[in-house]
C-alpha positions as CSV (number, residue, x, y, z in Angstrom):
1,M,109.1,45.6,-190.3
2,T,106.4,47.9,-188.9
3,T,107.1,49.7,-185.6
4,F,105.0,51.4,-182.8
5,A,106.0,54.3,-180.7
6,L,106.3,55.2,-177.1
7,A,104.6,58.6,-177.1
8,N,104.5,60.2,-173.6
9,P,101.0,61.6,-173.0
10,S,102.4,64.1,-170.5
11,T,104.1,65.9,-173.2
12,G,102.8,64.6,-176.6
13,N,106.4,63.8,-177.7
14,T,107.4,60.5,-179.1
15,E,110.4,59.3,-177.2
16,D,111.3,55.8,-178.8
17,T,110.1,53.2,-181.3
18,F,110.1,49.5,-181.3
19,D,109.8,46.8,-183.9
20,R,106.8,44.5,-184.0
21,I,107.1,41.0,-184.6
22,N,106.6,39.5,-188.2
23,D,103.9,36.8,-188.7
24,T,106.7,34.5,-189.6
25,D,108.0,34.7,-186.1
26,R,104.9,33.0,-184.7
27,D,106.3,29.4,-185.1
28,R,109.6,30.4,-183.2
29,I,107.6,32.0,-180.3
30,L,105.1,29.1,-179.9
31,D,107.7,26.3,-180.3
32,T,109.8,28.1,-177.6
33,A,106.6,28.3,-175.4
34,V,106.0,24.6,-175.8
35,A,109.6,23.8,-174.8
36,G,109.5,26.2,-171.8
37,Y,106.2,24.5,-170.7
38,K,107.7,21.0,-170.9
39,S,110.6,22.0,-168.7
40,W,108.9,24.3,-166.3
41,R,106.0,21.9,-165.4
42,A,108.6,19.4,-164.5
43,T,110.0,21.6,-161.6
44,T,108.9,21.4,-157.9
45,I,106.5,23.7,-156.4
46,E,109.3,25.0,-154.2
47,E,111.3,25.9,-157.2
48,R,108.3,27.8,-158.8
49,A,107.5,29.5,-155.5
50,A,111.1,30.7,-154.9
51,V,111.1,32.3,-158.4
52,L,107.7,34.1,-157.5
53,A,109.2,35.2,-154.1
54,R,112.4,36.7,-155.7
55,T,110.2,38.3,-158.3
56,A,108.3,40.2,-155.6
57,D,111.7,41.2,-154.1
58,L,112.8,42.7,-157.3
59,Y,109.6,44.7,-158.1
60,E,110.0,46.2,-154.6
61,E,113.7,47.0,-155.1
62,K,113.3,48.6,-158.6
63,T,109.9,50.5,-157.6
64,D,111.2,53.9,-158.7
65,E,112.5,52.7,-162.0
66,L,109.5,50.8,-162.9
67,A,107.2,53.7,-161.8
68,S,109.0,55.9,-164.3
69,Y,108.3,53.5,-167.1
70,I,104.6,53.6,-166.9
71,G,104.6,57.4,-166.3
72,R,106.3,57.9,-169.5
73,E,104.2,55.2,-171.3
74,M,100.6,55.9,-170.2
75,G,100.8,59.0,-168.0
76,K,100.3,57.5,-164.5
77,L,101.3,59.6,-161.6
78,T,104.2,58.4,-159.7
79,A,102.2,57.9,-156.4
80,W,99.7,55.8,-158.3
81,A,102.4,53.9,-160.1
82,K,104.2,53.0,-156.8
83,G,100.9,52.0,-155.4
84,E,100.4,49.6,-158.3
85,I,103.7,48.1,-157.9
86,G,103.0,47.5,-154.3
87,I,100.1,45.3,-155.1
88,V,102.1,43.5,-157.7
89,V,104.7,42.7,-154.9
90,D,101.7,41.4,-152.8
91,I,100.4,39.2,-155.7
92,Y,103.8,37.5,-156.3
93,R,104.4,37.0,-152.4
94,Y,100.8,35.6,-152.0
95,Y,101.2,32.9,-154.6
96,A,104.7,32.1,-153.3
97,E,103.8,31.9,-149.8
98,H,100.5,29.8,-150.3
99,A,101.9,27.6,-153.0
100,H,101.3,24.2,-151.5
101,E,98.0,25.3,-150.0
102,L,96.8,26.5,-153.5
103,L,98.0,23.3,-155.3
104,A,97.2,20.8,-152.7
105,D,95.2,17.7,-153.9
106,R,91.4,17.9,-153.0
107,E,90.7,14.6,-151.4
108,L,87.4,13.0,-152.2
109,S,85.6,10.2,-150.5
110,A,87.0,6.7,-151.9
111,Q,83.7,5.8,-153.7
112,G,84.6,2.1,-154.1
113,A,88.3,2.9,-154.8
114,L,91.3,2.9,-152.3
115,H,92.0,6.5,-153.0
116,T,90.3,9.2,-154.8
117,Y,91.4,12.8,-155.3
118,V,91.6,15.8,-157.7
119,R,95.0,17.2,-158.6
120,K,95.6,20.7,-160.2
121,E,97.9,20.3,-163.2
122,P,99.0,22.9,-165.8
123,M,97.4,23.1,-169.3
124,G,100.2,24.3,-171.3
125,P,101.3,27.5,-173.0
126,L,98.9,30.4,-172.3
127,L,98.3,33.7,-174.3
128,G,97.8,36.8,-172.2
129,I,96.5,40.0,-174.0
130,M,96.8,42.8,-171.6
131,P,95.7,46.5,-171.5
132,W,97.8,49.6,-170.7
133,N,95.9,51.1,-167.7
134,F,97.6,48.9,-165.1
135,P,100.5,47.6,-166.9
136,Y,102.2,45.5,-164.0
137,Y,99.2,44.7,-162.1
138,Q,97.1,43.2,-165.0
139,V,100.2,41.0,-165.9
140,A,100.9,39.8,-162.4
141,R,97.4,38.6,-161.5
142,W,97.5,36.4,-164.7
143,A,101.2,35.5,-164.6
144,A,101.7,34.7,-160.7
145,P,99.1,31.7,-160.5
146,N,99.8,30.3,-163.8
147,L,103.6,30.2,-163.3
148,L,103.0,28.6,-160.0
149,L,100.8,25.9,-161.8
150,G,103.5,25.3,-164.3
151,N,102.1,26.7,-167.5
152,S,104.3,28.8,-169.8
153,L,103.2,32.3,-170.9
154,V,103.2,34.4,-173.9
155,L,102.5,38.0,-173.2
156,K,101.0,40.6,-175.7
157,H,100.7,43.8,-174.0
158,A,99.3,47.1,-175.1
159,S,101.4,48.7,-177.8
160,I,102.0,51.7,-175.6
161,C,103.6,49.7,-172.9
162,P,106.9,48.5,-174.5
163,L,109.2,49.3,-171.4
164,S,106.8,47.8,-168.8
165,S,106.0,44.8,-170.7
166,Q,109.7,43.9,-171.3
167,A,110.4,44.6,-167.6
168,C,107.7,41.9,-166.8
169,Q,109.8,39.4,-168.6
170,D,113.2,40.7,-167.4
171,L,112.4,40.7,-163.7
172,L,111.0,37.1,-163.9
173,E,114.3,35.9,-165.6
174,Q,116.3,37.9,-163.2
175,A,114.5,35.9,-160.4
176,G,115.4,32.6,-162.0
177,L,112.7,31.8,-164.4
178,P,114.2,29.8,-167.2
179,S,114.3,31.5,-170.6
180,G,111.3,30.7,-172.9
181,V,108.8,30.3,-170.0
182,F,107.7,33.9,-170.2
183,Q,108.0,35.6,-173.5
184,N,107.0,39.4,-174.0
185,I,106.2,39.9,-177.7
186,Y,105.6,43.2,-179.4
187,A,102.7,42.4,-181.6
188,S,99.6,44.2,-183.0
189,G,96.0,43.2,-182.1
190,S,95.3,41.9,-185.7
191,Q,98.1,39.4,-185.2
192,M,96.5,37.7,-182.1
193,D,93.6,35.7,-183.8
194,A,96.4,33.5,-185.4
195,F,97.9,33.0,-182.0
196,V,94.6,32.2,-180.2
197,A,93.7,29.7,-183.0
198,D,97.1,28.0,-183.0
199,P,97.0,24.6,-181.4
200,R,100.1,25.2,-179.5
201,I,98.2,27.9,-177.3
202,S,96.1,26.0,-174.7
203,A,94.0,28.9,-173.4
204,V,93.9,32.7,-173.5
205,S,93.3,35.5,-171.1
206,L,92.3,39.0,-172.1
207,T,91.7,42.1,-170.3
208,G,90.7,45.0,-172.5
209,S,87.9,46.2,-174.8
210,E,84.6,44.5,-175.5
211,G,85.4,44.2,-179.2
212,A,88.8,42.5,-178.5
213,G,87.2,40.3,-176.1
214,A,84.5,39.2,-178.4
215,A,86.9,38.4,-181.2
216,V,89.2,36.4,-178.8
217,A,86.1,34.5,-177.2
218,K,84.9,33.5,-180.8
219,T,88.2,32.3,-182.1
220,A,89.0,30.4,-178.7
221,G,85.5,28.9,-178.9
222,E,85.8,27.8,-182.5
223,N,89.1,26.0,-181.5
224,Y,87.9,24.4,-178.4
225,K,90.0,26.3,-175.8
226,K,89.1,28.3,-172.6
227,S,89.2,31.9,-172.5
228,L,88.9,34.4,-169.6
229,L,87.7,37.8,-170.3
230,E,87.9,40.9,-168.0
231,L,86.3,43.8,-170.0
232,G,84.6,47.2,-168.9
233,G,82.6,48.4,-166.3
234,N,80.0,51.0,-165.4
235,D,80.0,50.5,-161.6
236,P,77.3,52.1,-159.4
237,F,78.1,53.8,-156.2
238,L,74.8,54.0,-154.0
239,I,74.7,56.5,-151.1
240,L,71.7,55.7,-148.8
241,D,72.1,58.4,-146.1
242,D,73.9,61.6,-145.6
243,T,75.4,60.9,-142.1
244,N,79.0,60.8,-143.3
245,L,78.4,62.7,-146.6
246,E,81.6,64.8,-146.7
247,R,83.8,61.7,-146.0
248,V,81.9,59.6,-148.5
249,L,82.2,62.3,-151.2
250,D,86.0,62.7,-150.5
251,Y,86.3,59.1,-151.1
252,Y,84.1,58.9,-154.3
253,V,86.2,61.6,-156.0
254,S,89.5,60.2,-155.1
255,I,88.5,56.7,-156.4
256,R,86.6,57.9,-159.4
257,M,89.6,60.2,-160.5
258,Y,92.3,57.7,-159.5
259,N,94.4,56.7,-162.5
260,T,92.8,59.7,-164.4
261,G,89.6,57.7,-164.3
262,Q,91.0,54.9,-166.3
263,A,90.1,51.9,-164.1
264,C,87.6,49.3,-165.0
265,N,86.3,48.9,-161.6
266,A,86.1,52.5,-160.6
267,P,82.7,53.7,-159.5
268,K,81.4,55.6,-162.6
269,R,77.8,56.2,-161.6
270,L,77.0,57.8,-158.3
271,I,73.3,57.2,-157.2
272,V,72.0,59.0,-154.3
273,L,68.5,59.4,-152.7
274,Q,66.6,62.4,-154.0
275,D,66.6,64.1,-150.6
276,H,70.4,64.3,-150.7
277,Y,70.9,65.0,-154.3
278,D,71.5,68.8,-154.3
279,D,74.1,68.4,-151.5
280,V,75.9,65.6,-153.4
281,V,76.1,67.7,-156.6
282,A,77.2,70.9,-154.7
283,G,79.8,68.8,-152.9
284,L,81.1,67.2,-156.1
285,E,81.0,70.5,-158.0
286,K,83.5,71.9,-155.3
287,R,85.7,68.9,-155.1
288,I,86.0,68.3,-158.8
289,S,86.6,71.8,-159.8
290,A,89.5,72.1,-157.3
291,L,91.4,69.2,-158.8
292,S,94.9,70.2,-160.3
293,T,96.1,68.3,-163.5
294,G,99.7,67.6,-164.1
295,A,102.4,65.5,-165.7
296,W,103.2,62.0,-164.4
297,D,106.2,63.3,-162.4
298,D,104.4,66.4,-161.1
299,P,104.1,65.8,-157.3
300,D,101.3,68.3,-157.0
301,A,99.0,67.0,-159.6
302,D,95.9,65.4,-158.5
303,V,95.1,64.1,-161.9
304,G,97.4,63.2,-164.8
305,P,97.0,63.1,-168.6
306,L,95.0,60.4,-170.3
307,S,96.8,57.5,-171.9
308,S,96.9,59.4,-175.4
309,I,95.6,62.2,-177.1
310,D,93.1,60.1,-179.1
311,A,91.7,58.7,-176.0
312,R,91.2,62.2,-174.5
313,D,89.6,63.6,-177.7
314,G,87.3,60.7,-178.0
315,I,85.8,61.3,-174.5
316,V,85.5,65.1,-175.0
317,E,83.7,64.4,-178.2
318,R,81.3,62.1,-176.4
319,I,80.6,64.6,-173.9
320,A,79.9,67.4,-176.4
321,D,77.6,65.0,-178.3
322,A,75.7,64.2,-175.1
323,V,75.2,67.8,-174.2
324,E,74.1,68.7,-177.8
325,A,71.6,65.8,-177.8
326,G,70.2,66.9,-174.6
327,D,71.3,63.7,-173.0
328,A,73.6,65.4,-170.1
329,T,74.4,68.6,-168.3
330,V,78.1,69.5,-167.8
331,R,78.5,70.8,-164.2
332,V,82.2,70.9,-164.0
333,G,84.8,70.7,-167.0
334,G,84.2,68.6,-170.1
335,H,86.8,70.1,-172.3
336,A,90.4,69.4,-173.4
337,I,93.1,71.5,-171.7
338,D,95.0,73.8,-174.1
339,R,98.5,72.5,-173.4
340,A,100.7,69.9,-174.9
341,G,99.8,66.4,-173.9
342,A,96.6,64.4,-173.5
343,Y,95.1,66.4,-170.7
344,M,91.3,67.2,-170.0
345,E,89.3,68.9,-167.4
346,P,88.1,66.5,-164.5
347,T,84.3,66.4,-165.2
348,L,80.8,66.1,-163.6
349,L,77.8,65.3,-165.5
350,T,74.2,65.4,-164.3
351,D,70.8,64.9,-166.0
352,V,72.3,62.0,-167.9
353,D,69.8,59.8,-170.0
354,Q,70.5,56.3,-168.8
355,S,70.0,55.0,-172.4
356,A,72.3,57.5,-174.0
357,D,75.9,56.7,-174.9
358,V,77.6,58.4,-171.8
359,G,74.8,56.8,-169.5
360,C,75.0,53.1,-170.7
361,N,78.6,52.8,-172.0
362,E,81.7,53.1,-170.0
363,V,83.5,56.5,-169.9
364,F,87.2,55.6,-169.5
365,G,88.3,58.9,-168.1
366,P,88.1,61.5,-165.3
367,V,84.2,61.9,-165.6
368,A,81.8,61.5,-162.7
369,I,78.1,61.0,-163.5
370,V,75.4,61.4,-160.8
371,Y,71.8,60.2,-160.7
372,Y,69.1,60.6,-158.1
373,A,66.7,57.8,-156.9
374,T,63.2,58.1,-155.2
375,D,63.9,55.3,-152.8
376,V,66.2,52.2,-152.3
377,D,64.3,50.1,-154.7
378,D,64.8,52.8,-157.4
379,A,68.5,53.2,-156.6
380,V,68.9,49.4,-157.2
381,A,67.1,49.4,-160.4
382,I,69.2,52.3,-161.7
383,A,72.3,50.6,-160.6
384,N,71.2,47.3,-162.4
385,N,70.1,49.2,-165.5
386,S,73.3,48.2,-167.1
387,D,74.7,45.5,-169.3
388,Y,77.9,45.6,-167.4
389,G,78.3,43.8,-164.1
390,L,81.9,44.3,-162.8
391,S,81.5,45.7,-159.3
392,G,79.4,47.9,-157.3
393,S,79.2,49.6,-153.8
394,V,76.7,50.7,-151.3
395,W,77.3,53.5,-148.6
396,G,75.3,53.8,-145.5
397,T,75.3,53.7,-141.7
398,D,72.5,51.1,-141.5
399,L,74.7,48.3,-142.3
400,D,71.9,45.6,-142.4
401,L,70.1,47.8,-145.1
402,A,73.4,48.5,-146.8
403,E,74.4,44.7,-147.1
404,K,70.9,43.7,-148.2
405,T,71.1,46.4,-150.9
406,A,74.5,45.3,-152.0
407,S,73.3,41.7,-152.4
408,R,70.8,43.0,-154.9
409,L,73.4,44.4,-157.3
410,E,74.0,42.2,-160.4
411,V,77.8,42.4,-160.1
412,G,80.7,40.1,-159.7
413,M,82.0,42.1,-156.6
414,A,79.9,43.9,-154.2
415,F,81.1,46.2,-151.5
416,V,79.6,47.9,-148.5
417,N,81.3,51.3,-147.3
418,E,84.3,50.6,-149.6
419,A,84.7,50.4,-153.3
420,S,87.3,49.0,-156.1
421,V,89.1,47.0,-153.5
422,T,91.5,44.5,-155.0
423,A,94.0,42.4,-153.3
424,A,96.0,39.1,-153.9
425,A,93.6,37.0,-151.6
426,L,90.3,38.5,-153.1
427,P,88.8,37.1,-156.4
428,F,88.3,39.6,-159.3
429,G,85.8,39.5,-162.1
430,G,82.5,40.3,-163.4
431,V,79.3,39.2,-165.3
432,G,77.6,40.5,-168.5
433,R,79.5,42.7,-170.6
434,S,82.1,42.9,-168.0
435,G,83.4,39.4,-168.9
436,Y,83.7,36.1,-167.3
437,G,86.2,34.0,-165.2
438,R,87.9,35.0,-162.0
439,E,91.5,36.0,-161.1
440,L,93.4,36.1,-157.9
441,A,93.3,34.2,-154.7
442,E,92.5,30.5,-155.1
443,W,90.4,31.3,-158.2
444,G,93.5,32.4,-160.1
445,V,94.9,28.9,-160.0
446,G,91.6,27.4,-161.0
447,E,91.0,29.0,-164.2
448,F,93.8,27.5,-166.4
449,C,94.4,24.3,-164.9
450,N,93.6,20.6,-165.5
451,D,91.7,19.5,-162.5
452,K,92.7,15.9,-162.9
453,L,90.6,13.1,-161.3
454,V,92.9,10.2,-159.9
455,R,91.3,7.0,-158.6
456,V,93.5,4.2,-157.2
457,S,92.1,0.7,-156.8
458,D,93.6,-2.7,-156.4
459,Q,92.7,-5.5,-158.9
460,S,90.6,-7.2,-156.4
461,A,88.2,-4.4,-155.7
462,P,85.2,-4.2,-158.0
463,G,85.1,-0.4,-158.0
464,L,82.1,1.5,-159.5
465,S,80.3,0.4,-162.6
466,P,81.6,2.2,-165.6
467,V,78.9,4.4,-167.4
468,F,79.1,5.1,-171.1
């Protein structure tokens, strides 16, 4: 049996190993998921909501322990980890408190019948393939609405998240979820194709890389089942004036470096009008060069390690290649830090070629990129010069101009004077290379449900003429 390791990126040390499943375990796992679905879908909305509410309480009660898991697994600073868990609590509570509202029948005009409506029903066992950067949040936004619907879930988490992924199952079961309704499995990515193709899986949700997303979508499509993909982002951050420039730059640096830059919806490309470019670059040089880097449990650290040494080395190599090719200028940082663990210097790049690798592809680390635009139209053109379309933000004191500019961004989520906002009652998702489908809020229960039309007529009514 093969294993994978928990390698603490703050130290570079391997702390534990875990056994992966064998291919022969698949039948047992999926048969369990089918049995769990049949029993769970038969429960009442009140029963399901009660489990979600108790799950929220448990996450809140165990915040310190859960935060330490993801600190050790992927290097998340404790304050960030606790913030993530707070959002998870909100998500489970939202779906518990709004259960009846979210699952209510949608009444339609009778249209020749006595009664016509659409009812949300579960689809069956779902597969979730989740990433390491927000180990609890990514699972919660998939799990909470689908457990409320009555689906059963099989979780394949990132291999570097063995502690947090098992905690996701344990907390749900401690909250009263029957065994078998949610299964955490330790599996490799190469084993997922067979799971996606298996007829016992009704649909699949993936948050992760574009390559993994393309593979999942291909297999799901070939097997006539729905998929949801949340992939990368290269989100623009447009500054239209300099009225509150110091405050805006503070915000940009904090959100760009949040989670050590490892957030799909972080603002990666700052675009500023040419008149303010020099002030912006100077302000970012000052702020980014002052950031301190430390371990997940260092209360004084501004930035933590990356998720792994390989991830760190890949980003540093991409920056070096860009500089050598003349595609970027390093203003701050750009190098690995000479200490044990997966640390790199927080980095600022300018003079970036929009068509070069670091310009057009996501840089998943503590790297800020600045462009200048001649006017608002040029800023929008730069922002939309991307195959990604997750989110984008516009910053300015002329709110009418800012809102009109935000409406021109080709993204799934547009913000004015805020960025990267996520909440239980807001839909989340993108377009283009950023994926498709929506999670959270009412959209979270709409992706993997059977919107069943029900019409009730008596035998004396002619009804509508059938069309074939």
